[in-house]
N, C-alpha and C positions, 0 to 999 in steps of 0.2 A: 789627324784630328787636333793634336796639340798645336801644330804649326798654324792650322787654320784659325784656332782660337786666338793665338797671339796676334795674327794679322787683323782680325776683327777688333781686338782690344786696341791695337795701335790706331786703327781708323777712328774708333770712338774717341780716343784721346785727342787725335788731330782735330776732329770736328769740335770737340769741347774747347780746345785752345782757340780755334777760329771764332767761336761764338762769343768769346770774351771781348773781342774787338768789334764785332758786328752784332746787331740785334736781329733775331729772326722774327719777321712779322708775317702775320697771316693776311693774304689778300682776301677780299670779300668772298671769292669762290673757294676759300679754304686752302688754296695752294700756298706754298711758302715763298717768301722773298727775303733775301738777306738785305738789311738796311740799317744804317746808323740811326734812322729816325724811329721814334716810338709809334706804335699803333695807337691812335687816339680812340677811346671808346665812342660808340655811336651815341648821338644825342637822343636817339630813339627811346632809350630807357626812360628818360625824364618824361616823355609824353604819356607814359602809363598813368601818370598822376592826373591826367585830364579826365579820367573816369570819375574822379571825385569832385569835379567842378561842373557846375551847371552850364548848359549851353548859353543861357542868357548872359552869364558872366563872360564867356568866351567871345560872344558877339560884340562886346564892348571894347575888345582889344584894338588898339590903333594900328592896323596893318595898312601902311601907306605905300606909295610908289617908292621903290628902292632906286636911288640914284648914286652911283659911286662918286666920291669926292674928286677923283682923278681917273683919267682913262689909262690906267696902269694895271698890269696883270694882278698884282697883289690886292688892289682895291676891288677889282672885278671878281677875283676869287672869293674875297670876303663877302661881297654882295651876293654871289651865287649861294654861299652858305646860308646867308640870312633868308634868301628866297626859299631855300629848302626847308628851313624851319617854319617860315610863314605859311608855306603850303600845308604843312601838317596842322597848323593852328586854324587855317581856313577850313580844312576838312573837318576838324573837330567841332567847329562852330557851324558847319554845313552852310558855308557862305559861297554860293556858286559864282557870283560876280567877282569876288575877291580871288577865287581860285583861277578863273579865266584870266584875270589881270596878271597874276603871278606867272602863269604859263607864258604869256606874251613877253613878260620881262625877262624870263629865261632866254627866250629866242633873241631878244635885243642884245644881251651881253655875251651870248654863246660864241660868236665868231672869234672874238679876241682871245678866248680861252681854248679855242680848238674843239669846242663841244657842240657845234651846230647840229650834227647828226642826232645827238642825244636830246637836244632841245625840241627838234621836230618830231622825234619818236615820242617824246612826252606829250606834245600837243595832240598828235594823232591818236595816241593811246587814251588820253583822258577825256577827249571831247565827247564820245558817246557815254562815258561813265558819268560825266557831269550832267549830261542831258537826262540820264536815267537815275541820277541821284544815288549812285552805288558808292556810298562813302567808304565802305570797307575795302572794296577793290581799288578805289582811288588812293587810299592810304598805302596799300601794298604796291601800287604802280609807281608812286613817287619814290618809295624806299628802294624799289628794284632798279629804277633808273639811276638813282644816286649810287647804289652799289656798283653798277656798271661803270659810272664815272670814276669812282674810287679805284676800281681795278685797272682802268685805262691809265690813270695818272701814276699809279704805283708801278705798273709794268713798264712805263716809259720814263721812269726815274724822275717824275715830277712831284716829289714829296713836298716841295716848297709850296706849290699851288694847293696841293691837298691839305696841307697844314692850315692855310688861310681859309679854305672852304670850311674846314672843321671849326676854325676859330669863329667864323661868321655864324655857323649853325649854333654853336654852343653859346655865343654871346647873345643872339636873339632869343633862343629858347630859354636861357637862364633869366634874361631880362623880363620877358613876357610872363613867364610862370612865377617869378619872384614878385612881380607886381600884383598878380592875382592873389598870391599867398599873403602879401602885405595888406591887401584890402580886406581880407577875411582870414586873419592869422590863426593858425593852430600849430602846436608843436608837431603833430603828426604830418601836416602838410609841409612844414619846413624841412623835414627829412628828405623830401623829394630832391632838394638842391644838392645834397651831399654826393660828391663824385670825385674820382681821381683824375678826371679829364683835364682839369686845369693844370695839374702837375705835369701831365704829359705834353700839353700845349706849351708850357713854359720851357720844357726840355727841348722840344723841336724848334721853338723860336730862338732860343740861345744858340742852338746848333746852326741855324740859318745865319744868325748874326756873325758867328765865328767863321763860318765858311766864306761869307761875302768879304770879310776882312775890311769893311768900310764902316765909317761912322754913319749910322742911320737914325735920325731923330724919331722917325715913325716907328721903327722896330724897338728902339729904346723905350719910347712911351708905351708901346704895346706890351712889352715884357713887364714893365713896371706895373701896369694895370692888371695883367694876368696874375702876377705875384700877389697883388693886393686882394684879388678875388680868392685866390688859393688860400692865402693866410686867413681871410675872414671865414672861409669854410672850415679851415682847420681849427679855428678858435671855438667852434661849436662844441657843446658838451653832450654826451650821450647820443651822438650822431643826430643832433638837432640844433637849430639856430633860434636865437631870440628874434623878436620882431625888429629890434634895432639892427641886428646883423643882416636880416633879410632886406631891410631898407638900404643898408650900405651896399649890398650886392646889386640892388637896382641901380644905384647911382654909379657904381664902378662900370657896370655893363653899358649903361647909357653913355658914359664918357667914352668908352671903347668904341661904340658904334659911331659916335660923332667924329672919330679920327678917320673913318673910312667912307662914311656916307654923308651926302648933303642933307641938311635938315629941310 
C-alpha cells in the first residue's frame, strides 16, 4: 500500500511539473488538450446583455456583407468570427434576411478554412428554423456548429486560426454592443463589456508572433490594439466603464475590424 501511494504521488508530481510548461485547455466537448495557447472565453456571455436591449435598437445595427481585406487564412478566420457574432445579432433582432445572407457568407469563405462541411451543415440546419422563425433553436444551432468548429481546430493543432476566429467574434461583439451602450449609456449596461477575453487574446497573439519569428506589421498592429482595448477595460472602476471609455472601446474595435475587412 505504501509503495502504491509513493508511485501515485510521483505521478502527480510529474504531471504537475509538465503543466508548468504547457497549459491544459478544455475542448468544447470537455475533453482535455494540452496546449501552450490559452482557452479564450466564449463571446456568448456578452450576448446575455441583449435581453436588456429593445429589438428596435438591435434592428438598427449595421450588419453588412463581410469581405476579408485579403484572401489569406488569418483574414478569413477573422471574418468567420465576425460572421459568428453577426449571426447572433441577427437572431436577437429577428432579422431573417440578414441571417440568410450571413449563412451564405459562411459558405463562401469556408473552403479556404477547410470548414465547408460545417458551413453546409449550418445552411441545411437553419433553413427550416428560419422559415419557422424558431429563434431560440437558431441561436443554439449556430453556437453548436461553432463549438464543433472549435473542437476540430483544437484537435488538429490549428490554434492560430482559432485565435483569429475568436478575435473576430470578440471584436464584432464588443464593437456592436459597445455602440448600443454608448447610444443609451448606463453604468449597469457598461458592465457587460468587462471580460478577461482580451487578456487571453493578447497572450495567444504574442505567442503566435514569437512562434512565427518574423516581423509582421499586421500582428504588431493587432496586438497593439488588443492591448489598448484591454487597458481601457482595466481602467474601469467598480467593474464599470464611463461613457467616454465605452466610446473609446468602439473606436479601437472599429480600427481593429478595418485591419481585416474591406469597408
